[in-house]
Backbone as CSV, one residue per row, in Angstrom:
resi,resn,N_x,N_y,N_z,CA_x,CA_y,CA_z,C_x,C_y,C_z
1,MET,48.574,44.613,11.247,48.320,45.845,10.505,49.604,46.322,9.843
2,ASN,49.502,46.764,8.614,50.631,47.294,7.876,51.276,48.440,8.649
3,ASP,52.619,48.439,8.751,53.270,49.495,9.519,53.049,50.856,8.890
4,ARG,52.951,50.916,7.548,52.687,52.195,6.878,51.307,52.722,7.241
5,LEU,50.346,51.843,7.430,49.008,52.275,7.833,49.059,52.927,9.211
6,GLN,49.772,52.332,10.131,49.895,52.923,11.457,50.635,54.248,11.396
7,ILE,51.624,54.337,10.541,52.395,55.584,10.428,51.521,56.716,9.906
8,VAL,50.698,56.465,8.866,49.862,57.548,8.339,48.796,57.962,9.351
9,ARG,48.274,57.004,10.107,47.308,57.357,11.145,47.950,58.231,12.217
10,THR,49.117,57.840,12.676,49.810,58.595,13.717,50.172,59.990,13.225
11,ALA,50.630,60.073,11.983,51.014,61.361,11.425,49.811,62.279,11.268
12,ALA,48.687,61.734,10.808,47.482,62.550,10.672,47.028,63.088,12.025
13,GLU,47.121,62.276,13.049,46.754,62.728,14.397,47.693,63.836,14.869
14,ALA,48.976,63.746,14.542,49.918,64.796,14.920,49.517,66.133,14.306
15,GLY,49.096,66.106,13.047,48.629,67.335,12.419,47.335,67.833,13.021
16,ALA,46.426,66.918,13.340,45.133,67.301,13.900,45.285,67.956,15.267
17,VAL,46.270,67.514,16.037,46.531,68.142,17.339,46.814,69.636,17.148
18,VAL,47.587,69.961,16.126,47.902,71.358,15.836,46.637,72.115,15.433
19,LEU,45.814,71.519,14.575,44.595,72.203,14.131,43.672,72.489,15.302
20,ARG,43.524,71.517,16.178,42.640,71.727,17.334,43.184,72.815,18.263
21,ARG,44.489,72.835,18.429,45.102,73.797,19.348,44.866,75.235,18.890
22,HIS,44.892,75.429,17.583,44.802,76.788,17.047,43.410,77.150,16.547
23,ALA,42.457,76.247,16.614,41.106,76.529,16.100,40.533,77.780,16.765
24,GLY,40.070,78.721,15.934,39.511,79.959,16.448,40.537,81.020,16.767
25,HIS,41.829,80.724,16.519,42.883,81.677,16.864,43.867,81.847,15.705
26,VAL,43.365,81.875,14.486,44.234,82.044,13.321,44.618,83.515,13.205
27,GLU,45.915,83.773,13.100,46.386,85.155,13.080,46.934,85.570,11.722
28,GLN,47.635,84.680,11.044,48.281,85.036,9.778,47.578,84.315,8.633
29,ILE,46.981,85.081,7.748,46.269,84.521,6.596,46.795,85.198,5.339
30,ARG,47.177,84.399,4.364,47.575,84.949,3.072,46.924,84.143,1.974
31,THR,47.022,84.627,0.748,46.433,83.935,-0.386,47.525,83.281,-1.212
32,LYS,47.100,82.251,-1.975,48.036,81.531,-2.834,47.753,81.870,-4.297
33,SER,47.093,80.964,-5.016,46.899,81.162,-6.453,45.809,82.168,-6.768
34,SER,44.892,82.421,-5.818,43.795,83.357,-6.054,43.349,83.915,-4.720
35,ALA,42.495,84.929,-4.762,42.040,85.571,-3.533,41.236,84.634,-2.650
36,SER,40.684,83.555,-3.227,39.879,82.619,-2.444,40.676,81.422,-1.941
37,ASP,41.961,81.340,-2.341,42.813,80.202,-1.964,43.697,80.629,-0.793
38,LEU,43.289,80.269,0.413,43.934,80.780,1.623,44.970,79.809,2.169
39,VAL,45.955,80.347,2.876,46.909,79.546,3.633,47.223,80.302,4.920
40,THR,47.408,79.585,6.010,47.650,80.205,7.310,48.905,79.616,7.938
41,GLU,49.321,80.226,9.056,50.455,79.670,9.790,50.127,78.289,10.341
42,VAL,48.824,77.981,10.475,48.423,76.681,11.002,48.669,75.587,9.968
43,ASP,48.458,75.899,8.677,48.796,74.936,7.616,50.242,74.475,7.768
44,VAL,51.125,75.453,7.937,52.553,75.146,8.024,52.864,74.362,9.296
45,ALA,52.311,74.792,10.432,52.582,74.104,11.694,52.081,72.666,11.658
46,SER,50.926,72.450,11.076,50.405,71.094,10.939,51.305,70.265,10.022
47,GLY,51.740,70.862,8.904,52.623,70.143,7.985,53.922,69.743,8.629
48,VAL,54.487,70.632,9.453,55.718,70.315,10.172,55.487,69.131,11.107
49,ALA,54.368,69.153,11.829,54.079,68.066,12.771,53.903,66.736,12.051
50,VAL,53.198,66.754,10.910,52.990,65.523,10.147,54.316,64.997,9.613
51,ALA,55.092,65.881,8.999,56.361,65.458,8.406,57.325,64.925,9.469
52,ARG,57.389,65.595,10.610,58.282,65.127,11.670,57.848,63.768,12.204
53,SER,56.549,63.566,12.318,56.057,62.277,12.797,56.523,61.147,11.883
54,ILE,56.443,61.391,10.581,56.853,60.359,9.621,58.369,60.214,9.591
55,ALA,59.081,61.353,9.528,60.540,61.301,9.414,61.182,60.661,10.640
56,THR,60.552,60.796,11.794,61.068,60.160,13.004,61.051,58.642,12.871
57,GLN,60.021,58.130,12.195,59.882,56.687,12.042,60.548,56.158,10.776
58,ILE,60.650,57.015,9.759,61.246,56.623,8.479,62.357,57.616,8.152
59,PRO,63.556,57.420,8.663,64.654,58.332,8.335,64.870,58.411,6.824
60,GLY,65.038,59.627,6.331,65.234,59.813,4.899,63.953,59.821,4.097
61,ALA,62.795,59.852,4.766,61.511,59.881,4.061,61.466,61.058,3.095
62,ARG,60.812,60.829,1.959,60.656,61.865,0.945,59.187,62.252,0.877
63,PHE,58.938,63.549,0.606,57.594,64.090,0.738,57.147,64.841,-0.508
64,VAL,55.853,64.741,-0.794,55.175,65.637,-1.724,54.180,66.421,-0.895
65,ILE,54.384,67.737,-0.834,53.580,68.603,0.012,53.508,69.972,-0.648
66,GLU,52.383,70.643,-0.516,52.226,71.958,-1.111,53.197,72.946,-0.471
67,GLU,53.802,73.790,-1.303,54.734,74.820,-0.843,55.822,74.265,0.091
68,PRO,56.586,73.273,-0.342,57.577,72.652,0.551,58.640,73.616,1.045
69,GLU,58.863,74.703,0.317,59.933,75.623,0.703,59.651,76.335,2.031
70,VAL,58.385,76.358,2.457,58.076,77.095,3.689,58.353,76.265,4.946
71,TYR,58.640,74.992,4.800,58.765,74.146,5.975,60.146,74.203,6.617
72,GLY,61.187,74.377,5.819,62.512,74.553,6.374,63.013,73.365,7.177
73,LEU,62.637,72.167,6.772,63.075,70.975,7.503,64.184,70.288,6.708
74,ALA,65.400,70.455,7.156,66.526,69.914,6.402,66.462,68.404,6.295
75,ALA,65.868,67.749,7.305,65.813,66.286,7.297,64.709,65.740,6.410
76,VAL,63.817,66.608,5.940,62.687,66.170,5.119,62.972,66.517,3.666
77,GLN,63.096,65.500,2.852,63.498,65.682,1.476,62.289,65.706,0.540
78,PRO,62.274,66.603,-0.456,61.195,66.572,-1.445,61.276,65.297,-2.267
79,GLY,60.131,64.812,-2.687,60.080,63.588,-3.478,59.241,63.759,-4.725
80,GLY,59.237,62.727,-5.551,58.413,62.702,-6.757,57.345,61.634,-6.632
81,LEU,56.268,61.786,-7.377,55.122,60.895,-7.242,55.426,59.469,-7.660
82,MET,56.474,59.272,-8.461,56.801,57.927,-8.916,58.010,57.350,-8.179
83,ASP,58.409,57.956,-7.079,59.515,57.421,-6.283,59.185,56.022,-5.757
84,ASP,60.231,55.311,-5.340,60.009,54.007,-4.709,59.022,54.139,-3.564
85,GLU,59.191,55.186,-2.752,58.240,55.475,-1.680,58.234,56.973,-1.421
86,VAL,57.047,57.555,-1.353,56.908,58.975,-1.081,55.664,59.181,-0.228
87,TRP,55.710,60.198,0.618,54.620,60.507,1.531,53.946,61.787,1.062
88,VAL,52.650,61.705,0.783,51.898,62.832,0.236,51.029,63.420,1.349
89,ILE,51.212,64.707,1.626,50.587,65.325,2.787,49.727,66.522,2.375
90,ASP,48.529,66.601,2.915,47.765,67.846,2.947,47.524,68.150,4.424
91,PRO,48.260,69.087,5.000,48.187,69.297,6.443,46.925,70.000,6.914
92,LEU,46.223,70.662,5.983,44.950,71.290,6.313,44.131,71.384,5.040
93,ASP,43.317,70.386,4.800,42.422,70.377,3.645,41.088,70.971,4.100
94,GLY,40.803,72.157,3.603,39.632,72.892,4.054,40.025,74.134,4.836
95,THR,41.062,74.836,4.356,41.553,76.011,5.068,40.481,77.082,5.208
96,THR,39.697,77.314,4.169,38.662,78.342,4.237,37.649,78.024,5.329
97,SER,37.238,76.760,5.413,36.330,76.355,6.486,36.982,76.579,7.844
98,TYR,38.254,76.200,7.955,38.974,76.339,9.224,39.033,77.801,9.663
99,VAL,39.362,78.673,8.736,39.472,80.092,9.051,38.139,80.658,9.533
100,HIS,37.055,80.196,8.947,35.729,80.710,9.290,35.069,79.955,10.441
101,GLY,35.706,78.910,10.934,35.115,78.127,12.006,34.032,77.184,11.549
102,TYR,34.001,76.892,10.248,33.022,75.948,9.707,33.569,74.537,9.913
103,PRO,32.825,73.632,10.530,33.399,72.350,10.981,33.537,71.296,9.890
104,CYS,34.418,71.556,8.939,34.763,70.536,7.941,36.168,70.820,7.431
105,TYR,37.170,70.225,8.072,38.550,70.366,7.647,39.305,69.138,8.137
106,SER,40.375,68.818,7.442,41.017,67.532,7.708,42.517,67.598,7.504
107,VAL,43.174,66.550,7.984,44.574,66.259,7.674,44.582,64.989,6.839
108,SER,45.281,65.031,5.713,45.316,63.889,4.803,46.764,63.454,4.586
109,VAL,47.014,62.154,4.771,48.377,61.612,4.645,48.306,60.302,3.866
110,ALA,49.139,60.170,2.849,49.180,58.930,2.067,50.616,58.513,1.811
111,CYS,50.836,57.229,1.775,52.116,56.659,1.365,51.939,56.056,-0.030
112,LEU,52.757,56.532,-0.987,52.725,56.014,-2.353,54.006,55.251,-2.645
113,ARG,53.848,54.153,-3.371,55.001,53.418,-3.881,54.860,53.295,-5.393
114,HIS,55.844,53.825,-6.106,55.839,53.801,-7.576,54.504,54.333,-8.130
115,GLY,54.000,55.393,-7.506,52.812,56.045,-8.027,51.491,55.455,-7.605
116,ARG,51.505,54.478,-6.712,50.259,53.873,-6.241,50.161,53.989,-4.722
117,PRO,49.015,54.444,-4.219,48.872,54.547,-2.766,48.799,53.170,-2.125
118,VAL,49.578,52.994,-1.054,49.561,51.720,-0.327,48.963,51.876,1.065
119,ALA,48.903,53.122,1.562,48.276,53.383,2.858,47.844,54.840,2.880
120,GLY,46.714,55.103,3.527,46.242,56.474,3.605,45.361,56.685,4.818
121,ALA,45.403,57.899,5.339,44.542,58.271,6.460,44.040,59.686,6.247
122,VAL,42.766,59.897,6.543,42.151,61.227,6.541,41.516,61.412,7.907
123,LEU,41.966,62.426,8.634,41.435,62.689,9.965,40.571,63.943,9.898
124,ASP,39.267,63.749,10.085,38.326,64.864,10.156,38.520,65.522,11.515
125,ALA,39.295,66.606,11.540,39.741,67.165,12.812,38.602,67.801,13.603
126,SER,37.557,68.257,12.936,36.465,68.889,13.667,35.556,67.861,14.329
127,ARG,35.501,66.653,13.799,34.652,65.601,14.346,35.439,64.505,15.050
128,GLY,36.743,64.489,14.863,37.571,63.470,15.498,37.480,62.113,14.843
129,GLU,36.979,62.047,13.612,36.847,60.764,12.917,38.116,60.473,12.118
130,VAL,38.537,59.215,12.134,39.730,58.795,11.408,39.327,57.768,10.351
131,PHE,39.471,58.134,9.099,39.265,57.221,7.976,40.640,56.719,7.540
132,SER,40.741,55.446,7.215,42.042,54.918,6.810,41.857,53.702,5.912
133,ALA,42.921,53.373,5.199,42.897,52.193,4.329,44.319,51.794,3.986
134,GLU,44.490,50.523,3.691,45.723,50.042,3.083,45.342,49.243,1.850
135,ALA,46.204,49.269,0.851,45.913,48.595,-0.410,45.663,47.108,-0.178
136,GLY,44.505,46.651,-0.614,44.137,45.251,-0.466,43.635,44.865,0.900
137,GLY,43.547,45.830,1.828,43.166,45.505,3.203,41.861,46.108,3.660
138,GLY,41.143,46.803,2.762,39.866,47.388,3.132,39.996,48.790,3.683
139,ALA,38.834,49.415,3.908,38.768,50.781,4.412,38.087,50.785,5.774
140,PHE,38.446,51.785,6.588,37.982,51.799,7.972,37.613,53.212,8.417
141,LEU,36.641,53.288,9.301,36.302,54.510,10.029,36.442,54.198,11.502
142,ASP,37.404,54.868,12.154,37.692,54.620,13.568,37.879,53.128,13.847
143,GLY,38.567,52.459,12.906,38.892,51.054,13.089,37.821,50.070,12.672
144,ARG,36.658,50.554,12.270,35.563,49.666,11.837,35.485,49.662,10.311
145,PRO,35.302,48.496,9.689,35.228,48.444,8.223,34.060,49.262,7.685
146,VAL,34.292,49.915,6.554,33.231,50.673,5.882,33.138,50.237,4.430
147,HIS,31.942,50.449,3.861,31.674,50.081,2.470,30.816,51.162,1.828
148,CYS,30.936,51.267,0.531,30.178,52.289,-0.188,28.692,51.945,-0.225
149,GLY,27.884,52.943,-0.603,26.437,52.778,-0.656,25.982,51.992,-1.876
150,GLN,24.667,51.904,-2.042,24.102,51.037,-3.068,23.134,51.754,-4.015
151,ALA,23.131,53.083,-4.030,22.223,53.804,-4.930,22.481,53.377,-6.374
152,VAL,21.412,53.160,-7.101,21.519,52.646,-8.470,21.358,53.763,-9.501
153,THR,20.516,54.733,-9.211,20.230,55.790,-10.177,20.608,57.147,-9.595
154,ILE,20.854,58.086,-10.494,21.177,59.442,-10.063,20.030,60.031,-9.254
155,SER,18.804,59.712,-9.627,17.652,60.276,-8.918,17.542,59.772,-7.484
156,ASP,18.201,58.662,-7.172,18.177,58.106,-5.812,19.387,58.520,-4.980
157,SER,20.230,59.398,-5.509,21.538,59.604,-4.897,21.674,60.943,-4.191
158,LEU,22.592,60.951,-3.227,23.101,62.171,-2.609,24.543,62.324,-3.070
159,LEU,24.866,63.470,-3.641,26.189,63.699,-4.200,26.922,64.788,-3.421
160,ILE,28.238,64.797,-3.578,29.091,65.818,-2.972,29.970,66.411,-4.072
161,THR,30.248,67.693,-3.954,31.140,68.324,-4.919,31.946,69.416,-4.239
162,GLY,32.816,70.035,-5.005,33.593,71.175,-4.542,33.781,72.131,-5.693
163,PHE,34.073,73.377,-5.371,34.261,74.402,-6.395,35.711,74.847,-6.416
164,PRO,36.242,75.138,-7.598,37.673,75.438,-7.725,38.044,76.769,-7.082
165,TYR,39.260,76.814,-6.518,39.777,78.072,-5.996,40.034,79.067,-7.122
166,ASP,40.642,78.586,-8.208,40.915,79.466,-9.339,39.679,79.522,-10.211
167,ARG,38.839,80.493,-9.967,37.528,80.538,-10.605,37.574,81.024,-12.041
168,ARG,38.766,81.360,-12.525,38.888,81.747,-13.930,38.988,80.538,-14.835
169,VAL,39.321,79.392,-14.291,39.677,78.248,-15.138,38.532,77.258,-15.295
170,THR,38.028,76.723,-14.196,37.091,75.602,-14.301,35.723,75.871,-13.696
171,LEU,35.464,77.067,-13.200,34.183,77.311,-12.541,33.014,77.116,-13.491
172,ASP,33.142,77.579,-14.733,32.035,77.434,-15.675,31.750,75.957,-15.971
173,GLN,32.797,75.156,-16.071,32.599,73.713,-16.242,31.826,73.136,-15.059
174,GLN,32.268,73.502,-13.865,31.632,72.975,-12.663,30.171,73.390,-12.581
175,LEU,29.889,74.640,-12.917,28.504,75.110,-12.859,27.626,74.397,-13.883
176,ALA,28.192,74.076,-15.051,27.415,73.342,-16.063,27.018,71.971,-15.541
177,VAL,27.952,71.274,-14.872,27.649,69.948,-14.328,26.699,70.064,-13.143
178,PHE,26.967,71.011,-12.260,26.112,71.191,-11.085,24.670,71.474,-11.499
179,THR,24.491,72.365,-12.467,23.142,72.730,-12.907,22.397,71.530,-13.462
180,ARG,23.123,70.660,-14.163,22.492,69.462,-14.742,22.109,68.469,-13.638
181,LEU,23.026,68.212,-12.714,22.797,67.162,-11.727,21.834,67.583,-10.615
182,VAL,21.874,68.844,-10.214,21.071,69.263,-9.069,19.574,69.130,-9.328
183,ARG,19.187,69.096,-10.582,17.769,68.949,-10.926,17.250,67.532,-10.659
184,ASP,18.162,66.566,-10.591,17.735,65.164,-10.579,18.007,64.418,-9.282
185,VAL,18.908,64.906,-8.451,19.365,64.116,-7.308,18.565,64.431,-6.049
186,HIS,18.753,63.599,-5.011,18.186,63.929,-3.700,18.763,65.232,-3.178
187,GLY,20.047,65.435,-3.384,20.691,66.656,-2.936,22.161,66.642,-3.292
188,ILE,22.788,67.822,-3.206,24.226,67.958,-3.434,24.798,68.737,-2.262
189,ARG,25.875,68.233,-1.689,26.535,68.866,-0.568,27.899,69.422,-1.006
190,ARG,28.308,70.521,-0.343,29.611,71.123,-0.628,30.179,71.618,0.695
191,ASP,31.175,70.897,1.242,31.721,71.238,2.545,33.140,71.777,2.505
192,GLY,33.897,71.540,1.438,35.182,72.199,1.301,36.417,71.387,1.605
193,SER,36.284,70.072,1.791,37.454,69.205,1.963,37.286,67.998,1.061
194,ALA,38.033,67.972,-0.039,37.925,66.854,-0.978,38.295,65.538,-0.316
195,ALA,39.255,65.577,0.617,39.658,64.354,1.306,38.490,63.769,2.099
196,ILE,37.794,64.619,2.859,36.629,64.144,3.605,35.523,63.724,2.656
197,ASP,35.339,64.445,1.562,34.289,64.098,0.602,34.461,62.676,0.077
198,CYS,35.686,62.315,-0.279,35.945,60.944,-0.730,35.574,59.933,0.350
199,CYS,35.855,60.286,1.596,35.581,59.368,2.708,34.083,59.238,2.977
200,ARG,33.321,60.298,2.788,31.872,60.219,2.960,31.257,59.252,1.938
201,VAL,31.797,59.263,0.737,31.337,58.305,-0.271,31.791,56.897,0.107
202,ALA,32.992,56.791,0.653,33.520,55.480,1.044,32.633,54.796,2.070
203,CYS,32.089,55.552,3.008,31.306,54.927,4.077,29.807,54.982,3.816
204,GLY,29.408,55.337,2.590,28.005,55.270,2.212,27.148,56.428,2.681
205,GLN,27.759,57.468,3.242,26.985,58.638,3.643,26.588,59.492,2.448
206,ALA,27.278,59.307,1.339,26.917,59.905,0.058,27.224,58.873,-1.020
207,ASP,26.666,59.097,-2.191,26.779,58.087,-3.249,27.822,58.405,-4.304
208,GLY,28.196,59.683,-4.413,29.191,60.048,-5.412,29.787,61.407,-5.108
209,PHE,31.005,61.610,-5.573,31.722,62.875,-5.414,32.403,63.208,-6.719
210,TRP,32.285,64.468,-7.156,33.059,64.903,-8.317,33.615,66.296,-8.039
211,GLU,34.796,66.558,-8.583,35.385,67.894,-8.473,36.484,68.050,-9.517
212,PHE,36.590,69.249,-10.057,37.614,69.585,-11.037,38.813,70.248,-10.357
213,ALA,39.963,70.161,-11.024,41.169,70.929,-10.686,41.698,70.643,-9.281
214,LEU,41.763,69.375,-8.924,42.326,68.981,-7.639,43.821,68.679,-7.772
215,LYS,44.503,68.661,-6.631,45.919,68.316,-6.584,46.083,66.932,-5.954
216,THR,47.260,66.346,-6.138,47.522,65.012,-5.607,47.279,64.945,-4.102
217,TRP,47.739,65.959,-3.367,47.584,65.914,-1.909,46.125,66.017,-1.472
218,ASP,45.245,66.542,-2.358,43.818,66.597,-2.026,43.186,65.210,-1.995
219,THR,43.680,64.302,-2.832,42.945,63.059,-3.066,43.723,61.776,-2.842
220,ALA,45.042,61.837,-2.606,45.844,60.603,-2.552,45.319,59.646,-1.497
221,ALA,45.057,60.137,-0.285,44.540,59.260,0.767,43.073,58.938,0.546
222,GLY,42.271,59.943,0.230,40.839,59.732,0.044,40.514,58.788,-1.097
223,ALA,41.296,58.856,-2.178,41.061,57.965,-3.314,41.284,56.512,-2.916
224,LEU,42.343,56.242,-2.144,42.598,54.874,-1.696,41.481,54.401,-0.763
225,ILE,41.071,55.253,0.165,40.026,54.872,1.114,38.729,54.562,0.373
226,ALA,38.363,55.394,-0.587,37.139,55.148,-1.354,37.241,53.860,-2.164
227,ALA,38.386,53.650,-2.812,38.549,52.439,-3.621,38.497,51.181,-2.764
228,GLU,39.126,51.231,-1.598,39.127,50.064,-0.714,37.747,49.808,-0.101
229,ALA,36.890,50.829,-0.111,35.511,50.656,0.363,34.578,50.164,-0.734
230,GLY,35.120,49.950,-1.933,34.313,49.415,-3.023,33.922,50.411,-4.081
231,CYS,34.340,51.659,-3.963,34.004,52.675,-4.956,34.879,52.533,-6.198
232,LEU,34.395,53.080,-7.291,35.235,53.319,-8.456,35.725,54.753,-8.357
233,VAL,37.034,54.943,-8.450,37.639,56.274,-8.357,38.396,56.515,-9.657
234,THR,37.946,57.522,-10.403,38.433,57.710,-11.766,38.547,59.200,-12.083
235,ASP,38.951,59.473,-13.331,38.775,60.825,-13.840,37.350,60.955,-14.372
236,MET,37.008,62.086,-14.977,35.633,62.322,-15.410,35.221,61.461,-16.599
237,ALA,36.206,60.874,-17.274,35.898,59.998,-18.397,35.832,58.536,-17.989
238,GLY,36.170,58.219,-16.744,36.077,56.846,-16.274,37.378,56.089,-16.255
239,ALA,38.520,56.767,-16.490,39.820,56.102,-16.415,40.310,56.111,-14.969
240,GLU,40.989,55.061,-14.573,41.412,54.874,-13.183,42.190,56.070,-12.646
241,TRP,41.914,56.428,-11.390,42.637,57.501,-10.720,44.118,57.173,-10.649
242,THR,44.940,58.186,-10.883,46.379,58.122,-10.645,46.766,59.393,-9.900
243,PRO,47.986,59.477,-9.387,48.380,60.711,-8.702,48.337,61.947,-9.594
244,GLN,48.323,61.761,-10.906,48.260,62.898,-11.820,46.815,63.309,-12.154
245,THR,45.827,62.554,-11.699,44.433,62.866,-12.012,44.016,64.143,-11.294
246,THR,43.500,65.103,-12.056,43.075,66.372,-11.463,41.552,66.489,-11.361
247,ASP,40.830,65.934,-12.305,39.362,65.980,-12.298,38.873,64.618,-11.831
248,VAL,38.317,64.562,-10.620,38.112,63.293,-9.921,36.627,62.984,-9.757
249,LEU,36.294,61.715,-10.000,34.948,61.199,-9.779,35.061,59.921,-8.952
250,ALA,34.373,59.879,-7.819,34.323,58.678,-6.985,32.868,58.347,-6.726
251,ALA,32.491,57.100,-6.956,31.091,56.713,-6.769,30.992,55.217,-6.562
252,ASN,29.876,54.792,-5.986,29.671,53.355,-5.888,29.547,52.783,-7.301
253,PRO,29.932,51.530,-7.503,29.999,50.976,-8.863,28.674,50.976,-9.606
254,ARG,27.561,50.872,-8.895,26.256,50.873,-9.564,25.939,52.224,-10.194
255,LEU,26.467,53.284,-9.617,26.122,54.638,-10.035,27.165,55.268,-10.938
256,HIS,28.370,54.750,-10.881,29.502,55.416,-11.503,29.309,55.671,-12.992
257,GLU,28.886,54.669,-13.738,28.752,54.822,-15.185,27.716,55.885,-15.539
258,ALA,26.625,55.931,-14.783,25.596,56.937,-15.031,26.137,58.343,-14.784
259,LEU,26.998,58.491,-13.775,27.575,59.805,-13.502,28.573,60.207,-14.583
260,VAL,29.364,59.271,-15.062,30.271,59.578,-16.170,29.481,60.105,-17.359
261,ALA,28.375,59.431,-17.684,27.557,59.846,-18.819,26.917,61.210,-18.573
262,ALA,26.393,61.420,-17.379,25.717,62.679,-17.073,26.687,63.853,-17.072
263,ILE,27.879,63.649,-16.518,28.876,64.715,-16.505,29.324,65.052,-17.925
264,GLY,29.560,64.017,-18.731,29.945,64.255,-20.118,28.883,65.008,-20.890
265,ALA,27.619,64.629,-20.707,26.521,65.294,-21.400,26.379,66.740,-20.939
266,ALA,26.556,66.978,-19.644,26.434,68.335,-19.111,27.532,69.241,-19.658
267,LEU,28.744,68.737,-19.722,29.836,69.532,-20.261,29.615,69.837,-21.738
268,GLU,29.185,68.836,-22.468,28.923,69.013,-23.903,27.830,70.048,-24.127
269,ALA,26.757,69.964,-23.342,25.656,70.916,-23.477,26.092,72.332,-23.112
270,GLY,27.082,72.442,-22.219,27.581,73.750,-21.820,28.652,74.305,-22.738
271,GLY,28.943,73.590,-23.827,29.934,74.053,-24.778,31.354,73.639,-24.476
272,PHE,31.524,72.674,-23.556,32.851,72.174,-23.204,33.070,70.802,-23.832
273,PRO,34.323,70.419,-24.065,34.577,69.095,-24.625,34.147,67.994,-23.648
274,ARG,33.614,66.922,-24.191,33.321,65.759,-23.368,34.646,65.144,-22.919
275,PRO,34.786,64.788,-21.662,36.073,64.249,-21.167,36.479,62.983,-21.906
276,THR,37.762,62.893,-22.200,38.328,61.676,-22.787,39.604,61.342,-22.032
277,SER,39.931,60.078,-21.982,41.157,59.658,-21.303,41.515,58.267,-21.772
278,GLY,42.308,57.590,-20.993,42.747,56.255,-21.363,41.686,55.206,-21.113
279,GLU,42.130,54.003,-20.819,41.216,52.872,-20.647,40.313,53.076,-19.436
280,ARG,39.016,52.878,-19.646,38.057,53.070,-18.567,38.057,51.885,-17.599
281,VAL,37.721,52.193,-16.366,37.571,51.147,-15.355,36.223,50.490,-15.576
282,ALA,36.225,49.177,-15.663,34.977,48.447,-15.870,34.291,48.202,-14.530
283,PRO,32.971,48.497,-14.437,32.270,48.192,-13.196,32.186,46.687,-12.975
284,PRO,32.179,46.237,-11.730,32.085,44.799,-11.477,30.730,44.265,-11.897
285,HIS,30.686,42.998,-12.310,29.414,42.394,-12.733,28.636,41.906,-11.526
């Protein structure tokens, strides 16, 4: 097993230990970019545990993490997404769920080299499930290989989505797509952790996931896990996911093209530009 894969798994577990310890006992809650974007002392404590776990094994490790100034770890250096090696951490993905006791929140850890994820782990802390992957080595749930589902049409699919924290920017776009898709699918789920959402698609529990206005730490590990499980992970126009991708679509290859078309049509009908980007990922034959 790749040593980086073991490191991200161990680090995610270190963060999850903190989340479990404090579950139901959150005392300090503040907002970030909007009134609905919460952060707690547990976010920080989990981030410290994750970063220390990695830095202990990789002296001089560099990190991409939300609000790095609050961690105060002199040994942990900030990094850039295109560094030779950087560790991307979301110490609590699903803070709102965590604060309310809703059982869907995770720790997400990814190792990137020159802008490409080489190892990632997402630990669903409320269920104790560990999703992981290494580039070229497949995706796993609790050590067992997983693969994406086989739904062919939107009408046969179960989808997952999320809604933006900053509701002034992309909420209307999201509602236009949601309104279009919800009429045709088996169902749409919204649990509040983009990292877990990517993993649910990876293991075939859902057929596709889309969300606007995400950050690198939301998707770095989940995108690798989904891709290694056979999914296509792209932007809304079908171009390959990169750490800079903010509007993310992950789906099994049979369904992906139909979702790109449906999302584009929904945005256009709602008065928004149809997504455009670089070269599209071709589905396998």
